[in-house]
N, C-alpha and C positions, 0 to 999 in steps of 0.2 A: 536468080533463081527465087521463087516464091516460097516462104516459108512462114508456117504456122506454129506459133507456141503457145502451149495450153498449160494452165495452172490448176490443179485439182483442189477441190475444197478441203478445208480443214474448220473442225469444231470450235476452235477457240473462237468467242465472239469477236474479240477487236482485231479486225483485219489490217494486215500491213502490205504494202505494195510489193509484188515478189521482184526486189531489187536485182536478184542474179539473174532472171530473165530479161528485164529490162535493159541490164548491162550487157548481155549477150547481143540483145536486140540492137542496142546503140553500135557493139563493134560489126555485126553483120551488114550493117546498113552502110557502113564504111567501105565494105568489100563490094557494094553494089546489088545487095539482094534486096527484094520486097519482103517487110515482116509486118505480121499481125500478131497480136497477143489477146487471147481470150482467157481470163482469170475467172474461173468457175465461182469465186468466193462473192464476187461483187458483180458480175456480168449478168444483165438481164435476158441474155440469149439461151433459149431453150436448146436441147440437143438436136431437136429438128432445124433449127436455125443454124446452129452450127455445121451440120450437115448440108445444109444449103449453101453455106459459105464455102464448104470444100469443095462441092459440086460446080460453082460457080466460079470460083477464084484459081481452083485447081492448083493447090501448093504442091510442090515436088517432095516437101520434108515435113512431117509433123514432128515437134519436139515437147516431149513432156518432162516438166521437172518437178520433183516431189521431195519431201522431209518424211520420215519416217511416220508422222502423225498424220500424214496423208495418204497413208499406203492403201487402204481398202478402196478410198476414192479413186487412186491413181491406177489400181487394178481393175476398177471398173471403167474408168475412161480409155484405158488402153485397149481393154476388149471392146469396149464400144467403137473406137477407131478401129480395130481390126475388121470388125463387120461393116462399117460405114465407110473406110477408106481402104479398102482393101490394096489399092495400088499404089498408095502413097508410103513413102519410106518411113519407118516410125523408130524414133531414136528417144531414150529416156537419159536424163541427167539429174544432177542435184545431190544433196547429201545421202538420201537412203540409196540409190542407184550406185553411187559413188563408193559407199561402204560394201556393199555386196553385189557388185556388177553381174556375176554369174548366176547367182540365186535369183535376181531380179529378171534376168534372160530365162531362166528355167520357170519361174512363176507366171511369167507374162508372155505366151507363146506368140502374141501378136505383135510382139516387138521385133524389128529388124536389127537393134544395135543398142549397146549402151555407151554413153561417153562418161569415162569416171575421171573425177578431179575436175580441174580448170576446163571449160567446154572451148575457150577460143581456138587454141590451137590444133586439136583434134577436129574441131567441128569444121575448120576452114578447109582441112586437107581431107576430110568427109565429102563435104559438099562439092569440091572439085573432083573427086573420084566419081560421084554419083553423076554431075554433070558430063562426065567424059563416057559415062556409059559402063563404069567399073564397079557395078554395085556387087559384084562377087569377088571382087579384088581388092580387100580391105586388110590384109595382113601386114602391111608396111605402115599403117595407121595407128600412131602411138594412143596410148590410153582409152582403147576400144574394146569392149566385149560384142561379138557379133555372132550370127547364125550362119552355118554353112550350108551349102546346098542340099548336103545329107542330112541336116538337122542338129547337127552337133554345134557346140560352142565353143569358141577360142576368145581368149584374152590375150592381147598384145601388151607388151611391156609398157608401163608408164612412161609418159613423156620425160626426156632428160632435161628439158628446158621449162622454166616456167613463164606464164605470159609475162610480158615486160610492164607491170601494171605501174611501176613508178614512172615510166616515161609518158605522162599525161595522155592516158588512154581515152577512147570517146566516152561522153558521159551516158549514162542510162538514157533510154528513149522514153523519157517521162512522158512526152505527146502520145505513146500508144498506149497508155494506161488512164483509168477513169479515176482520176485523182481524188475527186471530191468524195468517192465513194468509200475512201478508206479511214481509218482512226488511228494514226500513229499516236504513242503514247508519248506525249510532250515533256520535256524537262521540268516545265512548271507545274505541270498536272491541270493545265487549263484546256478543257477539250475545245474550246471555242478559237483556239490560236491555229493557225495554219502550220502543219507540222509536217517534216520530211524525215526519212530514215535515208541516211547518207552511208557512202563507203568511202574511205580516204585511203585504206591501205589492204593489201592481203598478205595472208601468211603469220603465223605465229609461232614463235621459237620455243615456247614452254611445252611441257610434256604433262600436263594435267590429265590423269586417268579418266576424268568423267566427259572429257571433251572429244568431239569429232572433228574439230574444224580441220585439223590437216589432211583429212580424207580429201578434202576438196581443194584447199589453198596450200597445202604443204606448210612447212615450218620456217621457209625464209621470207623474212619479213621485207615487204615492197611497198613503202609509202609514198605516195604522189606529192608532189612539190606543193610549197605553200601558194605558189601562183595560182596553180591549177584548181585548187580548193577555193580559194577566194573567188576565182571566177565563176565557179559553179554555184557559189552561195549567192553572189550578186545576181547571176541569170534566175536562179530559183526565187529570187526574193521579186526582182522586177517583173518575170512572167507569170508567175503563179502565187505571189503575195505572200510566199513563205516568212514567218514570223519566229519560228523556232526550228532546231533540228537536232537529231539524235545520231551521233557517228556508231553503227552497229559493227565498226571492226571488231574482231576479237580481242585485241589487245592495241589500244590507241596510243600508249604511252612507251611503245619499246624505243623510238627514238627521241630522246629527251630533248636535244636542239631543235628538231621539226617541232614538237609540241609548245616549246618556248616561241619560236618563230613564228607560229599560226597565231597563238594567243597575242602576240604583239600587233600581227596585223589585223585581227578581229576587233581588239581594242582600239586600234587606230581608225578603223572603218566604221564600226558601230558603236563603240564607247560603251560596251557592255550592255546595249539594248537589244541584241539579238540572243536569246537564250539558246544554250546548246548543252549537250551532255555526250558521254563517251563511257566506254569499258576500260577497266585499268585493272593492275594485280598491285598489291601493298609493295613489292619488291620493283616496282618500276615507277613508284610516286616519290617525290619529296616535297618540303614545304615551298621552295621556290616556284616548283610547277604548279603546285595547288593555287597558290597567290595568283601567278600569271594566268591560269585559267579562269580563276574567279573573277579577275579584273577585265578578262575579256567577254565575258557573260556566261561561262558554264557555271551551271546549277546543281548538276547532280553528275556523280561517277558511280 
């Protein structure tokens, strides 16, 4: 199935690659689907050219992911899709739709559905149902809000199982992004160094009142193995010249031994010459961890 993933504009001047969409694209390609990504923050494509792409390529699904700071642009984009791709199934996801799925459906009448929380499991089931012609038979798909034939909105229960992210999932489809146009803030602060934003885990067990991370990834920590992380780092270094990276996990240091093992592997492979950074909490840090991280190349927490 052909799937076009769209990312609306946001006003912050430094643009980061949409790692969530790229991760979803990487997963969907393993299922045999054809994927394209258009990030309106960096793409030179006009809306007319996007319309021509839709008409020529004929995607069966349009996916729009957005955060709250993209809300106005997302509503405009969804409305535009309704007018210019009326026969394509349109589904939204990401942090804002995950927090307010029914409200987003109400405010965006052009949408056919919202996938809330992690997208992989629900989207796999949704695409399979659409491929079989069951666009109106969606009640058994978890983590979904959809519009009924009568115009009502139904929200199905959240998926009881999390995506097995710790089991070496497919890497993000970096090749589908215009990587040279992004400006990831690097650990060293040097804008001339090729920097990537990476994800090593999903889920955070903390209950910080200001944080919405659980709305997408839940509270169960799922960390990829060190072997998988090192393979991805080597690939990005060899393929795209990555010189430093920032782990954007909500809480990188949940699994203490994983941090120590990763730091040891980084020190052995790059001897502290590959700068990196990550997010942590003070109650998930100690002197041994900080020393190991520093010796492996970490320069900012």
